[in-house]
N, C-alpha and C positions, 0 to 999 in steps of 0.2 A: 508309398510302396504298394505294388500290386499284391493283392491277396489271392490265395489259391484254395479252391474248394474241391470237394468230392461229391459226385452225383450218386444218389441212392435211386436207382432207376426201377420203378415199380413194375415196368413191363418185362423185366428180365429176371426178377427174383421174388421169392415169396416173402411173407411178412417177417418170419423169424430170421431169415437170411439178411434182410434189410437191416434189422436191428443189430445183428452181429457186424455187418459192414460199417454201420454208424460208429460203433465202439472202436472198431479197428482203425477207421479213418482218423478219429481223434487221437488215438495212440500214435499213429504214423506222423502226426503233425500238421494235418490240413487245418486251414483257418476257419472254414465254414463247410456246411453240408447242405445240399439242395435235394429236394425230393419231387419227382414227377407225380402227377395226380391224374390217374387214368382209370377208365372203366374197361378198356380193351387194350391189349398189346397192339403194336403196329403190325406185327407179323406173327403168325401162328408159332413160328420157331422160338419166339421169345417166351411165350407160354405163361405169363403172369399178369395180374392186375389187382393186387390187394387194395383195400381202402386206405389211402394215404394218411388220412387224419388219425386213424387208430394206430397206425405204425408210428406216426410222429409222436403220439403220446408216449409210446414205449421208448422211442429214441431219446426223449427228454430225460428219461430215468437212467439211461446207460451212458450218457455224456454229461460233461460238466462245463466244458470250456467253449466248444465250437458254436458258432452261430448256426441256426437252422432256418430253412426257407422252403416254401413251396415254389416249384419251378415247372409249371405254374398251375394255379387253380383258376378255373373259369367261373366267375360268380354270375352267370347269365341265364342258364337254363336248368342244368342238373342240380345246381345249388342256388337257392335264393340268396341274394346278397346279405340279408339280415342274418341268415344262418352262418354264412361265411364269416361275418364279423364276430359272431359268438365263438365259432371254432378258433379263429385267430387269437382272440383274447384269451381263451382257455389255454392254448399252446404257449402263448406268451407267459402266462402265469406258471405253467408246469415247467417251462424251461428256465425260469428265472430271468426273464427279459432278454432271451437270446433269439427270439423269433422275428423273422421278416415275412410278411405276407406277399408272396409273389403271385400276381394275377395276369390273366390274358383273356383274349376274346374267344379262346376255345377252338376245338376241332370237332367236326361232325362225328368222327370216330368215337368220341366219348359222350357227346351231348345228345345224340339221336335216341339214346335209350329211354328218355322220358316221353318220347312220342309227340314232340311239338314241332317237328319239321326242322329244317336248317335254314335260317335266314341268310341273306347276302351279307357281305362283309361290312357294308356301311351301316346296316341295321345292327349287326353285332357290335360295332364300335359305339353306336348310340346306346346300346344296352349296357356296355361296360362303363361308359361315362356316367350313366345314371346309377349303376351299381356302386361305383366309387364314391359318389356323393352320399349314398345311403350308408356305406361302410364308414366313411369319415364322420358322419353325423353320430353314428352309434359309438364310435371311438371317443367322441367328445363327451359322452355321458348324458344322462337324462333320457327322457322319453322321446321317441322319434315317430312322427306320423308323416307319411309320404303318399302322394297320389301323382304318379307320373305316367309317361307314355307306355312304359314296359312293366313297371312294378308298383305295387301298393304295399305300404307298411302301416300297420295299425298298432299304435302305442307300444312300440318295441323299446326295450331297454336292456343294456348289458349290465347284469348285476355283479359280475366279477371282471374287473378290468385290471390289467397289470400296471405296475408303477410307471413303466415306460410305455408311452403310446406305441402301438405296434407300427413300425414303418411299413410302407407299401411300395413295392417295386412292380412295375408294369412292363409287360413284354411288348415290343414293337418290331415292325418289319419294314416300315417305310415312312415317308414324310407325313402321310395322313395320320397315322397312329402316333407319331412323335408329337405333332401339333396338338392332338386331342388329349394326350395323357400326361405330358410333361408337367403341366401345371397342377395336376391332381395327384402326383406321385412323389415319393422321396428318392426313387432310384429307377434306372432303366435296365431292362433285360433284353438281350438280343443274342442270336446264335450265329450271326455272321459278323466278321470283323470289318465293318464298314464305317469309315471315319465320318461320313455324312450323317449317320444316325447319332453319333456322339456329339458332333458339333451342333446339329439341329436341336438335340435335346437340351443342351446347355442354353441355347438361345431361347427356346420356348419356355424353359423353366425360369427365365428371368435373370440370367447371369450367374456367375460362379461355376464351379466344376462339380456337378452332381456325381453320385456313384453310378457306375455303369457296369453291369454284370454280364459276362459272356459265358459260353459253354463250348467245350472242345471234346469231341469223341476221339478216343484212342483205342487201340487193340494191342496191349502189351502182352508179350509171351516170349519165353526163351526160344520157341519154335515159330519163326516168322510165317511159314506156310500155314500152320494151324491158326495163327492170329488173323491172317488174311481171310481164310475160310470162315472163321467165326464172324469177322466183320461183315462179310458178304451175307451170311445167313441171317444175321440179326439186325444189321444196320443199313441194308440196301435201300430201305424206305427213305433214308435221309437224303438220297439223291434227287428226290422230287421237288424239293424246295417248299416253302411254307404256303405259297399260293395254291399248290396242288394238295399238300398234306392236310390242310385245314378242311378240304372239301370231301375227301374220300370217306365212305361210311363204315369200312370194316377191314379186317386183316386180309380177306379174300381180294378186296379191291386193291390193296397195297401190293399183294403178291402179283396180281395181273399187271399193275402199272410199272412194276420194277422187274419183270421177267427178263428183260433184255439188258439190265445193268450188269456190267462185267466186273470181274475182280480188279481190272486196271482202273475202272472208274472209282472203285472204293479206295484203292491205295493212293489215288491222286488227291483225295481229300481227307483221308483218315490215316494218321501215322500207325503203322503196324510193325510188330516185332520187338526185339529186345533193346534196341538202341534208344538212348535218351535224346540225342541230338535232333532227330526229326520232330519229336514232340515239342522241344524248346522252340524250334524254328516255326512250327505251326502256332504255338502259343504267342510268339512274338508279334504275329500279325494283329492280335487283339490289343496288346498294349500300345503298339504303334498307331492303331486306329483311335485310341483314347479310352480304352476300357480300364477300369480300376480293379476289377475282380474277374477271375476266370475259374469256372468249375469244370473239372475234368470228368468225362464219362469213360470208365473202363468197360469195354464191351465184354459181356459175360464174365463179370468179375468173379463169380463163384467157381469158374473153371479152375482157378488157382488163386483163391482169395488171399491166403497168407503170402504167396509169392508176390502178388501185386503190391500189397501194402508194405512188404519189406522193401521192394524196389522203390516205392514212393518215398519211404523214409530215408533210405540210403542214398538214392541217386536222383529221383525225379524232382522232389521238392527243393533240395539244395541247388540243383541245376537251374530250375526255374527262378529261384530267388536270386541267384547270382546273375542271371541274364536280364532280369526285369529291371526297369528304371526305378 
């Protein structure tokens, strides 16, 4: 059965609001919760970027049942992979083995802050492969020494490991990333409902059907016009696609790149308004493509937090579960 999650989007809410959303999402009946890990918002209108790992620590204490996941952390520049392994193990312990480490090759938007420049995508993929090896070795226990092309590790050891080894889910966008990361990961993350990603991942992982986690932005509101305006203000960056989105350096660049995006462009890809049927139709594209999990992003959830979670509990989640295979 397809599982449905809620996205805690650090670009659109402050830390206290994210913790409140996490508790509300569990009460509403979501199966899991994912959290973005940003240093900058995509657009100035979003207005937030708290430190995801501090917020996750708080979220572990206000939830009891839902699985938690980074969506995604980039262990390539801003964070050394040895530090990411320590953070993931700690959240695994705090959550009682409910944490999945979601990783990816990152975006210039967030990684440029450490002043190391922004390498081309093939180099970023090399860095992520090496980082996954380091993280996996630390999850194995014992001391780890590593001298590689991109990283060094000097006698590192995780002194507090959860009983369940933290699963790793890796974000992909095409055939190259699928081939590189499937054999090093427990699950796949992607934001486009493309069946070739799912099929390629299962082949590259060595058979069987692996977990595949997607994400769907929506703009629910009882006022459709307000929902469309909100979606345009806060999510027009989404129209650029990941080849563009990974390269732009800051909110001003995203504003310039999306200045000609129209509201019609937004509504063509993001369900907006009070009706549940368009959301179900958009979600169906993911499970038809082979995804096993889908995280919903409610754009500007704090505009009507209680209204959204009431809608999710009463209408959205039952409709999704009835429609999903």
